[in-house]
N, C-alpha and C positions, 0 to 999 in steps of 0.2 A: 913474720908472722904473713900466712895467708887469710883471704877473706875470703868468707864462707856466702852464698846467697842463696836464698829461695822465693819462695812466693807467699806472701799471707795476707791476711785483713786488717786494716790499718784504723782501729775505730777512733781515731781522732781525724784521720781524712776523710773515712767512712766509703772506705775500697780499697780495690785488691792493690796491692802495691809490690815492689822489688824488698827486700826485707835481711840485710844484711847483718854479719857479724864476724870477730876474728876469730880466725882460728888458732891451732896448736902446730907448733912445727915436734913434728913425731921424731923426724931424723935425730934432733940435738936433743933430743929430749930421752932417745937412745943410746946417743955417746956418751950422754953423762950419766946416765945410769951405768955403762959398762965402765966406765972412766974410774966412778966414785965406788964401784962394786957392788953397784945395786942400791944402794944409800938415796941416791936421785928417784930413786921408785917413789919412795916417800910422797914428794915436792907434785912428782908428774901425777902420781890419783890425784892429791889435794889439788890441782890442777882440774882435771878431767871434770872432780865430781863439781867443783863451781866454776862451771863456763859462762860465758857473756850471753846476755837475754840477747834474743832479734829484734834487729832497730830498725821501724820505719825507714827507706832511702829519702823519702820527701821531706818529712819531720822532725823525725830523729827520735819517737817516741815508740816505747815495748810495744810489739807485734804479737 
């Protein structure tokens, strides 16, 4: 998995912080979709809809 990073405001720390979240391995999902004849697309779409929240790199709360 990849790590995505962006700038965000943390209400707990009361400052702009580096926000991170886990990304998706799209190449793996594409290969699984091809191998399973497209059946894996259902899982891939569900994972894309339920993406992980951005978290403060200092305290770990949602940004």
